[in-house]
KEKE-479775 format. One record per residue (C-alpha): chain; x, y, z; residue in three letters. Coordinates in Angstrom, 2 decimals, padded with zeros to 5 digits. Example, Ala and Ser with C-alpha at 12.3 -4.5 7.8 and 13.67 -1.06 7.14 Angstrom:
residues 2
{pt 'A', {012.30, -004.50, 007.80}, 'ALA'}
{pt 'A', {013.67, -001.06, 007.14}, 'SER'}
end
This chain:
residues 241
{pt 'A', {000.00, 000.00, 000.00}, 'MET'}
{pt 'A', {002.79, 002.35, 000.94}, 'LYS'}
{pt 'A', {004.68, 001.52, -002.27}, 'ILE'}
{pt 'A', {001.56, 002.17, -004.36}, 'GLY'}
{pt 'A', {001.03, 005.55, -002.68}, 'PHE'}
{pt 'A', {004.65, 006.57, -003.33}, 'LEU'}
{pt 'A', {004.34, 005.51, -006.96}, 'ALA'}
{pt 'A', {001.19, 007.59, -007.41}, 'LEU'}
{pt 'A', {002.88, 010.59, -005.75}, 'ALA'}
{pt 'A', {005.89, 010.25, -008.06}, 'ALA'}
{pt 'A', {003.64, 010.07, -011.12}, 'MET'}
{pt 'A', {001.73, 013.15, -009.97}, 'ALA'}
{pt 'A', {004.99, 015.06, -009.47}, 'ALA'}
{pt 'A', {006.20, 014.06, -012.93}, 'LEU'}
{pt 'A', {002.86, 015.04, -014.41}, 'GLY'}
{pt 'A', {002.91, 018.50, -012.81}, 'SER'}
{pt 'A', {006.49, 019.06, -014.01}, 'GLY'}
{pt 'A', {005.70, 018.15, -017.59}, 'SER'}
{pt 'A', {002.64, 020.40, -017.49}, 'ALA'}
{pt 'A', {004.91, 023.33, -016.71}, 'LEU'}
{pt 'A', {007.29, 022.36, -019.50}, 'ALA'}
{pt 'A', {007.91, 024.67, -022.42}, 'GLN'}
{pt 'A', {008.25, 022.26, -025.32}, 'LYS'}
{pt 'A', {008.15, 022.08, -029.10}, 'ALA'}
{pt 'A', {004.90, 023.42, -030.48}, 'GLY'}
{pt 'A', {003.92, 025.52, -027.46}, 'ASP'}
{pt 'A', {002.61, 029.05, -028.00}, 'TRP'}
{pt 'A', {002.80, 031.85, -025.46}, 'GLN'}
{pt 'A', {001.22, 035.29, -025.50}, 'VAL'}
{pt 'A', {002.16, 038.22, -023.29}, 'GLY'}
{pt 'A', {001.11, 041.78, -022.54}, 'ALA'}
{pt 'A', {002.51, 044.44, -020.24}, 'GLY'}
{pt 'A', {004.57, 047.58, -019.66}, 'TRP'}
{pt 'A', {007.01, 048.56, -022.42}, 'LEU'}
{pt 'A', {009.37, 051.46, -021.69}, 'HIS'}
{pt 'A', {011.64, 053.28, -024.15}, 'PHE'}
{pt 'A', {014.64, 055.12, -022.69}, 'ALA'}
{pt 'A', {016.68, 056.74, -025.51}, 'PRO'}
{pt 'A', {020.42, 057.13, -024.93}, 'GLN'}
{pt 'A', {020.39, 059.92, -027.45}, 'ASP'}
{pt 'A', {022.78, 062.30, -029.12}, 'SER'}
{pt 'A', {022.38, 064.58, -032.13}, 'SER'}
{pt 'A', {024.29, 066.50, -034.77}, 'LYS'}
{pt 'A', {023.66, 070.22, -035.36}, 'PRO'}
{pt 'A', {020.75, 071.32, -037.49}, 'LEU'}
{pt 'A', {022.12, 071.87, -041.00}, 'THR'}
{pt 'A', {020.56, 073.75, -043.91}, 'PHE'}
{pt 'A', {021.16, 071.90, -047.18}, 'THR'}
{pt 'A', {019.47, 074.46, -049.47}, 'SER'}
{pt 'A', {019.32, 077.10, -050.78}, 'PRO'}
{pt 'A', {022.75, 077.53, -049.15}, 'VAL'}
{pt 'A', {024.55, 074.92, -047.05}, 'ALA'}
{pt 'A', {024.92, 076.20, -043.49}, 'ALA'}
{pt 'A', {025.21, 074.72, -040.01}, 'VAL'}
{pt 'A', {023.28, 076.22, -037.09}, 'VAL'}
{pt 'A', {026.16, 076.38, -034.59}, 'PRO'}
{pt 'A', {025.65, 074.85, -031.15}, 'GLY'}
{pt 'A', {022.25, 073.43, -032.03}, 'SER'}
{pt 'A', {021.09, 070.03, -030.81}, 'GLY'}
{pt 'A', {018.10, 068.01, -029.67}, 'ALA'}
{pt 'A', {017.17, 065.37, -027.09}, 'SER'}
{pt 'A', {014.44, 062.73, -027.11}, 'VAL'}
{pt 'A', {012.27, 062.05, -024.06}, 'GLY'}
{pt 'A', {011.32, 058.64, -022.63}, 'THR'}
{pt 'A', {008.02, 056.98, -023.42}, 'SER'}
{pt 'A', {005.80, 054.22, -022.01}, 'ASP'}
{pt 'A', {003.27, 052.07, -023.83}, 'THR'}
{pt 'A', {001.43, 048.73, -023.87}, 'LEU'}
{pt 'A', {003.60, 045.92, -025.21}, 'GLY'}
{pt 'A', {002.36, 042.69, -026.81}, 'LEU'}
{pt 'A', {004.34, 039.56, -027.68}, 'ASN'}
{pt 'A', {003.73, 036.15, -029.23}, 'LEU'}
{pt 'A', {006.25, 033.32, -028.76}, 'THR'}
{pt 'A', {006.53, 029.94, -030.49}, 'TYR'}
{pt 'A', {008.76, 027.25, -028.96}, 'PHE'}
{pt 'A', {010.76, 025.28, -031.54}, 'ILE'}
{pt 'A', {011.88, 022.98, -028.72}, 'ASP'}
{pt 'A', {012.34, 023.32, -024.94}, 'SER'}
{pt 'A', {015.22, 025.80, -025.38}, 'HIS'}
{pt 'A', {014.81, 027.64, -028.67}, 'TRP'}
{pt 'A', {011.92, 029.99, -029.45}, 'ALA'}
{pt 'A', {010.91, 032.66, -031.95}, 'VAL'}
{pt 'A', {009.14, 035.76, -030.65}, 'GLU'}
{pt 'A', {007.36, 038.68, -032.24}, 'GLY'}
{pt 'A', {007.00, 041.89, -030.21}, 'VAL'}
{pt 'A', {004.77, 044.86, -030.93}, 'MET'}
{pt 'A', {003.00, 047.51, -028.95}, 'GLY'}
{pt 'A', {000.84, 050.58, -029.14}, 'VAL'}
{pt 'A', {003.17, 052.97, -031.02}, 'PRO'}
{pt 'A', {004.72, 055.24, -028.36}, 'PRO'}
{pt 'A', {004.84, 059.00, -028.78}, 'LYS'}
{pt 'A', {008.22, 060.71, -028.38}, 'PHE'}
{pt 'A', {008.79, 064.40, -027.73}, 'LYS'}
{pt 'A', {011.86, 066.20, -029.07}, 'LEU'}
{pt 'A', {013.35, 069.08, -027.06}, 'SER'}
{pt 'A', {015.90, 071.69, -028.10}, 'GLY'}
{pt 'A', {019.47, 071.65, -026.78}, 'GLU'}
{pt 'A', {022.23, 074.23, -027.00}, 'GLY'}
{pt 'A', {021.20, 077.19, -029.15}, 'THR'}
{pt 'A', {017.81, 075.53, -029.69}, 'LEU'}
{pt 'A', {017.30, 075.17, -025.93}, 'GLY'}
{pt 'A', {015.27, 078.39, -025.51}, 'PRO'}
{pt 'A', {012.63, 077.03, -027.90}, 'ILE'}
{pt 'A', {011.86, 074.14, -025.54}, 'GLY'}
{pt 'A', {009.81, 071.44, -027.24}, 'GLU'}
{pt 'A', {010.63, 071.11, -030.95}, 'LEU'}
{pt 'A', {008.14, 068.47, -032.02}, 'GLY'}
{pt 'A', {006.79, 064.97, -031.56}, 'GLU'}
{pt 'A', {006.35, 061.72, -033.47}, 'ALA'}
{pt 'A', {005.03, 058.19, -033.05}, 'ARG'}
{pt 'A', {007.44, 055.28, -033.49}, 'GLN'}
{pt 'A', {006.49, 051.95, -035.04}, 'TRP'}
{pt 'A', {009.01, 049.17, -034.37}, 'SER'}
{pt 'A', {007.74, 045.58, -034.78}, 'PRO'}
{pt 'A', {010.47, 043.18, -033.67}, 'THR'}
{pt 'A', {011.36, 039.53, -034.31}, 'VAL'}
{pt 'A', {013.68, 037.71, -031.89}, 'LEU'}
{pt 'A', {015.38, 034.33, -031.79}, 'ALA'}
{pt 'A', {015.58, 033.37, -028.09}, 'LYS'}
{pt 'A', {017.46, 030.70, -026.15}, 'TYR'}
{pt 'A', {016.10, 029.64, -022.73}, 'TYR'}
{pt 'A', {018.42, 028.23, -020.08}, 'PHE'}
{pt 'A', {017.48, 025.52, -017.53}, 'ASN'}
{pt 'A', {015.22, 022.57, -018.34}, 'ASP'}
{pt 'A', {011.90, 023.10, -020.05}, 'GLY'}
{pt 'A', {009.98, 022.14, -016.88}, 'ASP'}
{pt 'A', {011.86, 024.63, -014.65}, 'ALA'}
{pt 'A', {009.76, 027.46, -013.21}, 'LYS'}
{pt 'A', {012.61, 030.00, -013.46}, 'PHE'}
{pt 'A', {014.33, 030.37, -016.83}, 'ARG'}
{pt 'A', {016.81, 033.06, -017.88}, 'PRO'}
{pt 'A', {017.09, 033.68, -021.61}, 'TYR'}
{pt 'A', {018.98, 035.67, -024.23}, 'VAL'}
{pt 'A', {017.73, 036.86, -027.59}, 'GLY'}
{pt 'A', {018.95, 038.38, -030.83}, 'LEU'}
{pt 'A', {016.82, 039.82, -033.58}, 'GLY'}
{pt 'A', {015.89, 042.76, -035.76}, 'ALA'}
{pt 'A', {013.32, 045.53, -035.97}, 'THR'}
{pt 'A', {012.06, 047.78, -038.73}, 'TYR'}
{pt 'A', {011.41, 051.29, -037.45}, 'VAL'}
{pt 'A', {009.31, 054.01, -039.04}, 'TRP'}
{pt 'A', {007.55, 057.14, -037.78}, 'TYR'}
{pt 'A', {004.14, 058.73, -038.17}, 'SER'}
{pt 'A', {002.28, 061.82, -036.91}, 'ASP'}
{pt 'A', {005.43, 063.94, -037.11}, 'VAL'}
{pt 'A', {004.59, 067.44, -035.88}, 'LYS'}
{pt 'A', {006.75, 070.52, -035.30}, 'LEU'}
{pt 'A', {005.89, 073.09, -032.64}, 'THR'}
{pt 'A', {005.08, 076.74, -033.46}, 'PRO'}
{pt 'A', {008.27, 077.68, -031.57}, 'GLY'}
{pt 'A', {010.52, 075.78, -033.97}, 'LEU'}
{pt 'A', {008.48, 076.91, -036.99}, 'GLN'}
{pt 'A', {008.92, 080.53, -035.96}, 'GLY'}
{pt 'A', {012.65, 080.14, -035.28}, 'ALA'}
{pt 'A', {013.24, 078.62, -038.73}, 'LEU'}
{pt 'A', {011.15, 081.32, -040.43}, 'ALA'}
{pt 'A', {013.06, 084.04, -038.58}, 'ASN'}
{pt 'A', {016.43, 082.57, -039.58}, 'ARG'}
{pt 'A', {015.33, 082.51, -043.22}, 'LEU'}
{pt 'A', {013.92, 086.04, -043.04}, 'GLY'}
{pt 'A', {010.35, 084.85, -043.55}, 'LEU'}
{pt 'A', {007.24, 086.11, -041.77}, 'PRO'}
{pt 'A', {006.34, 083.84, -038.84}, 'ALA'}
{pt 'A', {002.74, 083.49, -039.98}, 'SER'}
{pt 'A', {000.45, 081.25, -041.95}, 'ALA'}
{pt 'A', {002.39, 082.33, -045.06}, 'LEU'}
{pt 'A', {005.34, 080.12, -044.03}, 'SER'}
{pt 'A', {005.42, 076.58, -042.65}, 'ALA'}
{pt 'A', {007.92, 073.78, -041.99}, 'THR'}
{pt 'A', {007.15, 070.08, -042.23}, 'THR'}
{pt 'A', {009.38, 067.15, -041.28}, 'ALA'}
{pt 'A', {009.92, 063.49, -042.13}, 'LYS'}
{pt 'A', {012.00, 060.94, -040.22}, 'LEU'}
{pt 'A', {013.94, 058.24, -042.07}, 'ASP'}
{pt 'A', {012.89, 054.63, -041.53}, 'SER'}
{pt 'A', {015.49, 051.91, -041.00}, 'SER'}
{pt 'A', {016.30, 048.35, -039.92}, 'PHE'}
{pt 'A', {018.17, 047.85, -036.64}, 'ALA'}
{pt 'A', {019.54, 044.95, -034.61}, 'ALA'}
{pt 'A', {017.97, 044.08, -031.24}, 'VAL'}
{pt 'A', {019.97, 042.60, -028.35}, 'PHE'}
{pt 'A', {017.82, 041.07, -025.62}, 'ASN'}
{pt 'A', {018.19, 039.32, -022.23}, 'ALA'}
{pt 'A', {015.64, 038.45, -019.59}, 'GLY'}
{pt 'A', {014.07, 036.00, -017.16}, 'VAL'}
{pt 'A', {010.77, 034.11, -017.20}, 'ALA'}
{pt 'A', {008.86, 032.57, -014.28}, 'TYR'}
{pt 'A', {006.02, 030.09, -014.69}, 'GLN'}
{pt 'A', {003.39, 030.12, -011.90}, 'PHE'}
{pt 'A', {001.36, 027.18, -013.21}, 'ASP'}
{pt 'A', {000.92, 025.30, -016.51}, 'PRO'}
{pt 'A', {-000.54, 028.40, -018.18}, 'HIS'}
{pt 'A', {000.29, 031.64, -016.36}, 'TRP'}
{pt 'A', {003.68, 033.26, -015.91}, 'GLY'}
{pt 'A', {005.65, 036.51, -015.95}, 'MET'}
{pt 'A', {008.64, 037.69, -017.92}, 'ALA'}
{pt 'A', {011.01, 040.63, -017.65}, 'PHE'}
{pt 'A', {013.53, 041.55, -020.32}, 'SER'}
{pt 'A', {015.80, 044.40, -021.36}, 'VAL'}
{pt 'A', {016.62, 045.14, -024.99}, 'SER'}
{pt 'A', {019.17, 047.44, -026.56}, 'TYR'}
{pt 'A', {018.60, 048.81, -030.07}, 'ILE'}
{pt 'A', {021.42, 050.68, -031.88}, 'PRO'}
{pt 'A', {019.12, 053.05, -033.76}, 'LEU'}
{pt 'A', {019.58, 056.29, -035.63}, 'LYS'}
{pt 'A', {017.46, 058.44, -037.92}, 'THR'}
{pt 'A', {017.62, 061.71, -039.83}, 'THR'}
{pt 'A', {014.94, 064.37, -039.56}, 'ALA'}
{pt 'A', {014.48, 066.10, -042.92}, 'LYS'}
{pt 'A', {012.71, 069.47, -042.81}, 'LEU'}
{pt 'A', {011.15, 071.43, -045.67}, 'THR'}
{pt 'A', {010.23, 075.08, -045.22}, 'THR'}
{pt 'A', {007.73, 076.67, -047.57}, 'THR'}
{pt 'A', {006.54, 080.24, -048.17}, 'ALA'}
{pt 'A', {003.10, 080.66, -049.78}, 'ARG'}
{pt 'A', {003.24, 076.92, -050.51}, 'GLY'}
{pt 'A', {006.54, 077.13, -052.40}, 'ILE'}
{pt 'A', {009.59, 075.26, -050.96}, 'PRO'}
{pt 'A', {012.30, 077.77, -050.07}, 'VAL'}
{pt 'A', {014.68, 075.82, -047.82}, 'ALA'}
{pt 'A', {015.63, 072.31, -046.72}, 'ASN'}
{pt 'A', {017.40, 071.34, -043.53}, 'SER'}
{pt 'A', {018.17, 068.17, -041.60}, 'GLU'}
{pt 'A', {019.45, 066.83, -038.29}, 'ALA'}
{pt 'A', {020.80, 063.37, -037.51}, 'SER'}
{pt 'A', {019.74, 061.70, -034.27}, 'LEU'}
{pt 'A', {021.14, 058.66, -032.50}, 'LYS'}
{pt 'A', {018.41, 057.17, -030.30}, 'LEU'}
{pt 'A', {020.00, 053.89, -029.09}, 'ASN'}
{pt 'A', {017.10, 053.10, -026.73}, 'PRO'}
{pt 'A', {017.24, 050.73, -023.77}, 'ILE'}
{pt 'A', {013.86, 048.99, -023.64}, 'VAL'}
{pt 'A', {012.65, 047.20, -020.47}, 'PRO'}
{pt 'A', {009.56, 045.01, -020.90}, 'TYR'}
{pt 'A', {007.52, 043.51, -018.02}, 'LEU'}
{pt 'A', {004.74, 041.17, -019.15}, 'ALA'}
{pt 'A', {002.17, 038.72, -017.88}, 'VAL'}
{pt 'A', {002.26, 035.59, -020.07}, 'THR'}
{pt 'A', {-000.17, 032.80, -020.95}, 'TYR'}
{pt 'A', {000.97, 029.50, -022.49}, 'LYS'}
{pt 'A', {-001.30, 027.27, -024.58}, 'PHE'}
end
């Protein structure tokens, strides 16, 4: 009787372990807090036409942003997985530095950066606690790019244009591919629910290209290069099925 009880207990323990296992064919979804912390730097604002000229001492900085992150993971086996990460596109605000500092906020834009990662999980598939590392890529583009009246007026003044509805400046930000370096930990509470925390680093840069018009006619072009290089923490609740 005692031997039978021990055998049943052992089978139950093995069953609960395998239920926790992350194995080939498993899918996992997650949602949570996604934070972007740019480690930014910029080059001076430079006019490229009608005459090439650098605005001396000018610069810009990019603020942090928080948003809802979403991820979907497929386990190739108990160690290797492929993950897609997206989120509600965060809004970033750009502030003036140096000679552009007195303007304050220069503009804002939304960033789209869907990401694909190849991930390797350490420890056995049935372990509750599993560190992991990941490597992947993202394609980044921007929408809703807006410049503040302060920057519009400063550019018009520098070009000798009236700071009114007769002149306006619009901007576009270059899109690009970038590598993503990722590391994190996952904890499984039961066969379905868990939590994960990771930190990613993205070596990312873009160029803001500005066009100034007077009475609808382009009169000047300028640009500024920005290195964003964000560090991106992600804390998510996960569900495996």
